[in-house]
DSSP file (Angstrom, degrees, kcal/mol; ACC not computed):
  #  RESIDUE AA STRUCTURE BP1 BP2  ACC     N-H-->O    O-->H-N    N-H-->O    O-->H-N    TCO  KAPPA ALPHA  PHI   PSI    X-CA   Y-CA   Z-CA
    1    1 A E     >        0   0    0      0, 0.0     4,-1.9     0, 0.0     3,-0.2   0.000 360.0 360.0 360.0 140.3  137.0  327.7  -10.8
    2    2 A F  H  >  +     0   0    0      1,-0.2     4,-3.0     2,-0.2     5,-0.2   0.879 360.0  57.6 -60.6 -41.3  135.6  324.2  -10.5
    3    3 A G  H  > S+     0   0    0      1,-0.2     4,-2.5     2,-0.2    -1,-0.2   0.899 107.2  47.4 -58.3 -43.3  132.5  325.2   -8.5
    4    4 A K  H  > S+     0   0    0     -3,-0.2     4,-1.4     2,-0.2    -1,-0.2   0.908 112.9  48.9 -65.8 -41.4  131.4  327.6  -11.2
    5    5 A W  H  X S+     0   0    0     -4,-1.9     4,-0.6     2,-0.2     3,-0.3   0.942 112.6  48.3 -61.4 -47.2  131.9  325.0  -13.9
    6    6 A L  H >< S+     0   0    0     -4,-3.0     3,-1.4     1,-0.2     4,-0.5   0.913 110.2  50.8 -60.5 -45.0  130.0  322.4  -11.8
    7    7 A E  H >< S+     0   0    0     -4,-2.5     3,-0.9     1,-0.3    -1,-0.2   0.777 100.2  65.4 -65.5 -26.0  127.1  324.8  -11.2
    8    8 A G  H 3< S+     0   0    0     -4,-1.4    -1,-0.3    -3,-0.3    -2,-0.2   0.708  95.3  58.7 -67.3 -19.7  126.9  325.5  -14.9
    9    9 A L  T << S-     0   0    0     -3,-1.4    -1,-0.2    -4,-0.6    -2,-0.2   0.667 124.9 -83.8 -81.6 -17.2  125.9  321.8  -15.4
   10   10 A G  S <  S-     0   0    0     -3,-0.9    -1,-0.4    -4,-0.5     2,-0.0  -0.827  72.1 -23.8 138.4-177.6  122.8  322.3  -13.2
   11   11 A P        -     0   0    0      0, 0.0     2,-0.8     0, 0.0    -4,-0.0  -0.347  61.3-119.6 -65.9 143.2  122.0  322.3   -9.5
   12   12 A V        +     0   0    0      1,-0.2    23,-0.1    -2,-0.0     3,-0.1  -0.758  42.7 163.5 -83.9 111.1  124.3  320.3   -7.2
   13   13 A K        +     0   0    0     -2,-0.8    24,-3.2     1,-0.2     2,-0.4   0.701  56.8  40.3-102.7 -24.8  122.0  317.7   -5.6
   14   14 A W  E     -a   37   0A   0     22,-0.2     2,-0.4     2,-0.0    -1,-0.2  -0.981  52.5-171.9-133.6 137.8  124.5  315.1   -4.2
   15   15 A I  E     -a   38   0A   0     22,-2.5    24,-2.5    -2,-0.4     2,-0.5  -0.996  12.7-161.8-126.7 124.8  127.8  315.4   -2.4
   16   16 A V  E     -a   39   0A   0     -2,-0.4     2,-1.0    22,-0.2    24,-0.2  -0.930   9.9-159.1-111.3 120.7  129.8  312.2   -1.9
   17   17 A L        -     0   0    0     22,-3.2    24,-0.3    -2,-0.5    27,-0.1  -0.849  13.2-173.4 -93.7 100.3  132.5  312.0    0.8
   18   18 A G        +     0   0    0     -2,-1.0    77,-1.2     4,-0.1    88,-0.4   0.452  60.7  29.6 -79.8  -0.6  134.4  309.0   -0.6
   19   19 A S        -     0   0    0      3,-0.2    22,-0.2    75,-0.2    74,-0.2  -0.983  65.2-131.7-153.6 157.7  136.9  308.7    2.3
   20   20 A S  S    S+     0   0    0     72,-2.4     3,-0.1    -2,-0.3    73,-0.1   0.608 106.2  49.3 -85.4 -12.7  137.2  309.3    6.0
   21   21 A Y  S    S+     0   0    0     71,-0.2     2,-1.7     1,-0.2     3,-0.3   0.864  93.7  67.3 -95.1 -41.3  140.5  311.1    5.5
   22   22 A H        +     0   0    0      1,-0.2    -3,-0.2    70,-0.1    -1,-0.2  -0.563  62.2 117.3 -88.3  80.4  140.1  313.6    2.8
   23   23 A T    >   +     0   0    0     -2,-1.7     3,-1.1    -3,-0.1    -1,-0.2   0.350  32.8 103.9-126.0   3.3  137.7  316.0    4.4
   24   24 A L  T 3  S+     0   0    0     -3,-0.3     4,-0.3     1,-0.3    -2,-0.1   0.849  88.2  44.2 -59.3 -35.2  139.6  319.4    4.6
   25   25 A Q  T 3> S+     0   0    0      1,-0.2     4,-1.3     2,-0.1     3,-0.4   0.605  92.4  86.5 -84.1 -11.7  137.7  320.9    1.7
   26   26 A I  H <> S+     0   0    0     -3,-1.1     4,-2.9     1,-0.2     5,-0.2   0.862  77.5  60.6 -65.4 -40.2  134.3  319.7    3.0
   27   27 A P  H  > S+     0   0    0      0, 0.0     4,-1.6     0, 0.0    -1,-0.2   0.903 108.3  45.8 -55.5 -39.6  133.3  322.6    5.3
   28   28 A S  H  > S+     0   0    0     -3,-0.4     4,-1.9    -4,-0.3    -2,-0.2   0.848 112.5  51.3 -70.9 -31.4  133.5  325.0    2.4
   29   29 A I  H  X S+     0   0    0     -4,-1.3     4,-2.6     2,-0.2    -1,-0.2   0.893 106.1  54.6 -69.8 -39.6  131.5  322.7    0.3
   30   30 A L  H  < S+     0   0    0     -4,-2.9    -2,-0.2     1,-0.2    -1,-0.2   0.893 111.3  45.7 -59.2 -39.4  128.8  322.3    3.0
   31   31 A K  H  < S+     0   0    0     -4,-1.6    -1,-0.2    -5,-0.2    -2,-0.2   0.884 114.6  47.0 -70.5 -38.5  128.5  326.1    3.0
   32   32 A R  H  < S+     0   0    0     -4,-1.9    -2,-0.2     1,-0.2    -1,-0.2   0.845 124.6  29.3 -73.8 -33.3  128.3  326.4   -0.8
   33   33 A Y    ><  +     0   0    0     -4,-2.6     3,-1.3     1,-0.1    -1,-0.2  -0.542  66.1 154.3-126.8  65.8  125.8  323.6   -1.3
   34   34 A P  T 3  S+     0   0    0      0, 0.0    -1,-0.1     0, 0.0    -2,-0.1   0.750  74.5  55.1 -67.6 -22.3  123.6  323.5    1.9
   35   35 A G  T 3  S+     0   0    0     -3,-0.1     2,-0.1   -23,-0.1    -5,-0.1   0.499  85.0 106.2 -89.5  -3.3  120.7  321.9    0.0
   36   36 A A  S <  S-     0   0    0     -3,-1.3     2,-0.4    -6,-0.1   -22,-0.2  -0.372  75.3-115.5 -74.3 154.4  122.6  319.0   -1.4
   37   37 A A  E     -a   14   0A   0    -24,-3.2   -22,-2.5    -2,-0.1     2,-0.4  -0.774  33.1-141.7 -86.7 134.4  122.1  315.5    0.0
   38   38 A Y  E     -a   15   0A   0     -2,-0.4    23,-1.9   -24,-0.2     2,-0.5  -0.828  14.7-165.8-106.4 137.6  125.3  314.2    1.6
   39   39 A I  E     +ab  16  61A   0    -24,-2.5   -22,-3.2    -2,-0.4     2,-0.3  -0.987  30.8 147.6-119.5 120.4  126.7  310.7    1.4
   40   40 A S  E     - b   0  62A   0     21,-2.4    23,-1.9    -2,-0.5    24,-0.5  -0.948  48.3-103.9-149.5 161.0  129.4  310.0    4.0
   41   41 A S     >  -     0   0    0     -2,-0.3     4,-1.9   -24,-0.3     5,-0.2  -0.560  39.3-115.4 -80.7 159.5  131.0  307.5    6.3
   42   42 A A  H  > S+     0   0    0     -2,-0.2     4,-2.1     1,-0.2     5,-0.2   0.904 115.0  51.6 -62.3 -41.0  130.2  307.8   10.0
   43   43 A D  H  > S+     0   0    0      1,-0.2     4,-2.1     2,-0.2    -1,-0.2   0.902 108.1  50.2 -65.5 -41.9  133.8  308.6   10.9
   44   44 A A  H  > S+     0   0    0      1,-0.2     4,-2.1     2,-0.2    -1,-0.2   0.911 111.5  48.8 -62.8 -41.0  134.1  311.4    8.3
   45   45 A W  H  X S+     0   0    0     -4,-1.9     4,-2.5     2,-0.2    -1,-0.2   0.885 108.5  53.3 -68.2 -37.5  130.8  313.0    9.5
   46   46 A K  H  X S+     0   0    0     -4,-2.1     4,-1.8     1,-0.2    -1,-0.2   0.914 108.8  50.9 -60.6 -42.2  132.0  312.8   13.2
   47   47 A K  H  X S+     0   0    0     -4,-2.1     4,-1.2     1,-0.2    -2,-0.2   0.921 110.6  47.9 -60.0 -45.0  135.2  314.6   12.1
   48   48 A L  H  X S+     0   0    0     -4,-2.1     4,-2.3     1,-0.2     3,-0.2   0.880 109.8  52.6 -65.4 -38.6  133.2  317.3   10.4
   49   49 A R  H  < S+     0   0    0     -4,-2.5    -1,-0.2     1,-0.2    -2,-0.2   0.817 104.2  56.1 -68.4 -29.5  130.9  317.7   13.4
   50   50 A S  H  < S+     0   0    0     -4,-1.8    -1,-0.2     1,-0.2    -2,-0.2   0.821 111.5  44.8 -70.2 -27.9  133.9  318.2   15.7
   51   51 A Y  H  < S+     0   0    0     -4,-1.2    -2,-0.2     1,-0.3    -1,-0.2   0.866 132.2  19.0 -77.6 -39.9  134.9  321.1   13.4
   52   52 A D    ><  -     0   0    0     -4,-2.3     3,-2.2    -5,-0.1    -1,-0.3  -0.804  63.6-173.5-136.0  91.9  131.4  322.5   13.3
   53   53 A P  T 3  S+     0   0    0      0, 0.0    -1,-0.1     0, 0.0    -4,-0.1   0.682  84.2  66.3 -60.9 -17.4  129.0  321.4   16.1
   54   54 A K  T 3  S+     0   0    0      2,-0.0     3,-0.1    -5,-0.0    -5,-0.1   0.583  76.1 113.2 -80.0  -9.1  126.1  323.2   14.3
   55   55 A L  S <  S-     0   0    0     -3,-2.2    -6,-0.0    -6,-0.2    -3,-0.0  -0.316  86.0 -86.0 -61.1 143.5  126.3  320.8   11.4
   56   56 A K        -     0   0    0      1,-0.1    -1,-0.1     2,-0.0    -2,-0.0  -0.121  42.3-109.0 -52.5 152.4  123.3  318.5   11.1
   57   57 A R  S    S-     0   0    0      1,-0.1    -1,-0.1    -3,-0.1    -8,-0.1   0.830  92.1  -2.7 -58.1 -39.2  123.5  315.4   13.3
   58   58 A K  S    S-     0   0    0     -9,-0.0    -1,-0.1   -12,-0.0   -20,-0.1  -0.990  76.2-104.6-150.2 156.8  124.0  313.0   10.4
   59   59 A P        -     0   0    0      0, 0.0     3,-0.1     0, 0.0   -20,-0.1  -0.198  42.7-100.7 -72.7 173.7  124.1  313.1    6.6
   60   60 A E  S    S+     0   0    0    -22,-0.5     2,-0.4     1,-0.2   -21,-0.2   0.843 109.4  24.2 -64.3 -32.8  121.2  311.9    4.5
   61   61 A F  E     -b   39   0A   0    -23,-1.9   -21,-2.4   -20,-0.0     2,-0.7  -0.993  62.8-158.9-138.4 128.9  123.1  308.6    3.8
   62   62 A L  E >   -b   40   0A   0     -2,-0.4     3,-1.9   -23,-0.2     6,-0.3  -0.926   8.7-161.8-101.4 110.7  125.8  306.8    5.8
   63   63 A Y  T 3  S+     0   0    0    -23,-1.9   -22,-0.2    -2,-0.7    -1,-0.1   0.582  86.7  68.7 -74.8  -5.4  127.6  304.5    3.4
   64   64 A T  T 3  S+     0   0    0    -24,-0.5     2,-0.6    21,-0.0    -1,-0.3   0.469  87.7  79.2 -83.8  -3.2  129.0  302.6    6.3
   65   65 A M  S X> S-     0   0    0     -3,-1.9     4,-1.8     1,-0.1     3,-0.7  -0.935  75.6-149.0-107.0 117.9  125.5  301.4    7.0
   66   66 A E  H 3> S+     0   0    0     -2,-0.6     4,-2.3     1,-0.3     5,-0.2   0.860  96.3  54.0 -55.2 -41.1  124.4  298.6    4.7
   67   67 A E  H 3> S+     0   0    0      1,-0.2     4,-2.1     2,-0.2    -1,-0.3   0.841 106.9  52.0 -66.8 -31.5  120.7  299.6    4.7
   68   68 A D  H <> S+     0   0    0     -3,-0.7     4,-2.6    -6,-0.3    -1,-0.2   0.893 109.3  49.6 -69.2 -39.1  121.6  303.2    3.7
   69   69 A V  H  X S+     0   0    0     -4,-1.8     4,-2.8    -7,-0.3    14,-0.2   0.915 111.6  49.1 -64.9 -42.4  123.7  301.9    0.7
   70   70 A E  H  X S+     0   0    0     -4,-2.3     4,-2.2     2,-0.2    -2,-0.2   0.930 113.1  46.6 -61.2 -45.5  120.7  299.7   -0.3
   71   71 A R  H  X S+     0   0    0     -4,-2.1     4,-2.1     1,-0.2    -2,-0.2   0.908 113.6  49.0 -62.6 -43.2  118.3  302.6   -0.1
   72   72 A L  H  X S+     0   0    0     -4,-2.6     4,-2.1     2,-0.2    -2,-0.2   0.914 110.2  50.3 -63.6 -44.7  120.7  304.8   -2.0
   73   73 A N  H  X S+     0   0    0     -4,-2.8     4,-1.0     1,-0.2    -1,-0.2   0.879 110.8  49.2 -64.0 -38.0  121.2  302.3   -4.7
   74   74 A K  H  < S+     0   0    0     -4,-2.2     4,-0.4    -5,-0.2     3,-0.3   0.912 111.9  49.8 -64.5 -41.7  117.5  301.8   -5.2
   75   75 A L  H  < S+     0   0    0     -4,-2.1     3,-0.2     1,-0.2    -2,-0.2   0.864 121.5  31.6 -65.0 -38.2  117.0  305.6   -5.3
   76   76 A L  H ><>S+     0   0    0     -4,-2.1     5,-1.6     1,-0.2     3,-1.2   0.373  86.8 100.2-106.1   3.9  119.7  306.1   -8.0
   77   77 A S  G ><5S+     0   0    0     -4,-1.0     3,-1.7    -3,-0.3    -1,-0.2   0.864  79.9  57.2 -60.7 -36.6  119.6  302.9  -10.0
   78   78 A E  G 3 5S+     0   0    0     -4,-0.4    -1,-0.3     1,-0.3    -2,-0.1   0.737 102.6  56.6 -66.5 -21.1  117.6  304.6  -12.8
   79   79 A E  G < 5S-     0   0    0     -3,-1.2    -1,-0.3     2,-0.2    -2,-0.2   0.469 120.6-109.6 -85.9  -3.0  120.4  307.1  -13.2
   80   80 A G  T < 5S+     0   0    0     -3,-1.7    20,-1.8    -4,-0.3     2,-0.4   0.769  76.2 133.3  79.8  26.7  122.9  304.4  -13.8
   81   81 A V  E   < +C   99   0B   0     -5,-1.6     2,-0.3    18,-0.2    -1,-0.3  -0.918  27.7 173.0-116.9 136.3  124.6  304.9  -10.4
   82   82 A K  E     -C   98   0B   0     16,-2.6    16,-3.4    -2,-0.4     2,-0.3  -0.998  15.1-152.2-141.0 141.5  125.6  302.3   -7.9
   83   83 A F  E     -C   97   0B   0     -2,-0.3     2,-0.4   -14,-0.2    14,-0.2  -0.875   7.6-172.2-112.0 145.8  127.6  302.5   -4.6
   84   84 A Q  E     -C   96   0B   0     12,-2.5    12,-2.9    -2,-0.3     2,-0.3  -0.939  15.0-145.8-139.0 115.3  129.6  299.8   -3.0
   85   85 A F  E     -C   95   0B   0     -2,-0.4     2,-1.2    10,-0.2    10,-0.2  -0.624  18.6-130.4 -77.1 136.1  131.2  300.2    0.5
   86   86 A V    >   -     0   0    0      8,-2.3     3,-1.6    -2,-0.3     8,-0.3  -0.729  25.9-152.0 -91.0  91.8  134.5  298.4    0.8
   87   87 A K  T 3  S+     0   0    0     -2,-1.2     3,-0.1     1,-0.2   -23,-0.0  -0.387  76.8  28.3 -65.4 138.2  134.1  296.5    4.0
   88   88 A G  T 3  S+     0   0    0      1,-0.2     2,-2.0    -2,-0.1    -1,-0.2   0.280  79.3 119.3  94.5 -10.7  137.3  295.8    6.0
   89   89 A D    <>  +     0   0    0     -3,-1.6     4,-2.2     1,-0.2     5,-0.3  -0.574  37.7 169.6 -83.3  76.3  139.0  299.0    4.7
   90   90 A A  T  4  +     0   0    0     -2,-2.0    -1,-0.2     1,-0.2    -3,-0.0   0.759  61.1  59.2 -66.9 -28.0  139.3  300.2    8.3
   91   91 A G  T  4 S+     0   0    0     -3,-0.2    -1,-0.2     1,-0.1    -2,-0.1   0.945 125.4   6.5 -69.9 -47.9  141.7  303.0    7.6
   92   92 A T  T  4 S-     0   0    0     -3,-0.2   -72,-2.4    15,-0.1   -71,-0.2   0.596  82.3-131.1-114.6 -13.2  139.7  305.1    5.2
   93   93 A N     <  -     0   0    0     -4,-2.2    -3,-0.1   -74,-0.2    -6,-0.1   0.973  38.5-153.2  55.2  56.7  136.2  303.6    4.9
   94   94 A S        -     0   0    0     -5,-0.3    -8,-2.3    -8,-0.3     2,-0.4  -0.237  12.8-157.3 -66.9 148.1  136.4  303.7    1.1
   95   95 A L  E     -C   85   0B   0    -77,-1.2    11,-0.5   -10,-0.2     2,-0.4  -0.993   4.7-149.2-125.9 130.6  133.4  303.9   -1.1
   96   96 A L  E     -C   84   0B   0    -12,-2.9   -12,-2.5    -2,-0.4     2,-0.5  -0.857  10.6-161.9 -97.9 135.7  133.3  302.8   -4.8
   97   97 A L  E     -CD  83 104B   0      7,-2.6     7,-2.9    -2,-0.4     2,-0.6  -0.980   1.8-164.5-117.8 124.9  130.9  304.7   -7.0
   98   98 A F  E     +CD  82 103B   0    -16,-3.4   -16,-2.6    -2,-0.5     2,-0.4  -0.951  16.9 166.9-109.6 120.9  129.9  303.1  -10.4
   99   99 A A  E >   -CD  81 102B   0      3,-2.7     3,-0.7    -2,-0.6   -18,-0.2  -0.968  66.1 -16.4-139.0 120.7  128.3  305.6  -12.8
  100  100 A H  T 3  S-     0   0    0    -20,-1.8    -1,-0.1    -2,-0.4   -19,-0.1   0.915 128.4 -48.7  54.0  50.1  127.7  304.9  -16.5
  101  101 A K  T 3  S+     0   0    0    -21,-0.3     2,-0.4     1,-0.2    -1,-0.2   0.709 116.8 112.7  66.3  24.7  130.1  302.0  -16.7
  102  102 A T  E <   -D   99   0B   0     -3,-0.7    -3,-2.7     2,-0.0     2,-0.4  -0.994  58.1-143.7-128.9 131.2  132.9  303.9  -14.9
  103  103 A A  E     -D   98   0B   0     -2,-0.4     2,-0.4    -5,-0.2    -5,-0.2  -0.791  15.0-168.1 -93.9 135.3  134.3  303.2  -11.4
  104  104 A I  E     +D   97   0B   0     -7,-2.9    -7,-2.6    -2,-0.4     2,-0.3  -0.987  12.5 167.7-124.8 131.5  135.2  306.1   -9.2
  105  105 A E        -     0   0    0     -2,-0.4    -9,-0.1    -9,-0.2   -86,-0.1  -0.983  24.0-165.4-144.8 151.5  137.2  305.7   -6.0
  106  106 A V  S    S+     0   0    0    -11,-0.5    -1,-0.1   -88,-0.4   -87,-0.1   0.842  78.8  10.2-102.6 -45.8  139.1  307.9   -3.6
  107  107 A D              0   0    0    -89,-0.3   -13,-0.1   -12,-0.2   -15,-0.1  -0.058 360.0 360.0-139.6  35.1  141.3  305.8   -1.4
  108  108 A L              0   0    0    -13,-0.1    -1,-0.1   -16,-0.1   -14,-0.0   0.513 360.0 360.0 -83.1 360.0  141.9  302.1   -2.1
């Protein structure tokens, strides 16, 4: 199982919701990793809150907010990680993640 493999690498500290559409698996991830910091679009988080009203009001970082992306990039720059929100991608609110010279994307 992927979760066991992932946990074998160390504690799960960050969860990135890279799209506003692909959220079906997120409620089980929220339960499995309640201590992780979540990075999400505002729309994806609204969707999750409609499913579970007890969910915290907002994630630690909203990548649809420019100041949150700047704060996140400052925080993780030493790890070789950078985020770039794709402005104008109105359908999915895509987020690009650059880590160790590799780009990761969900929905462009």
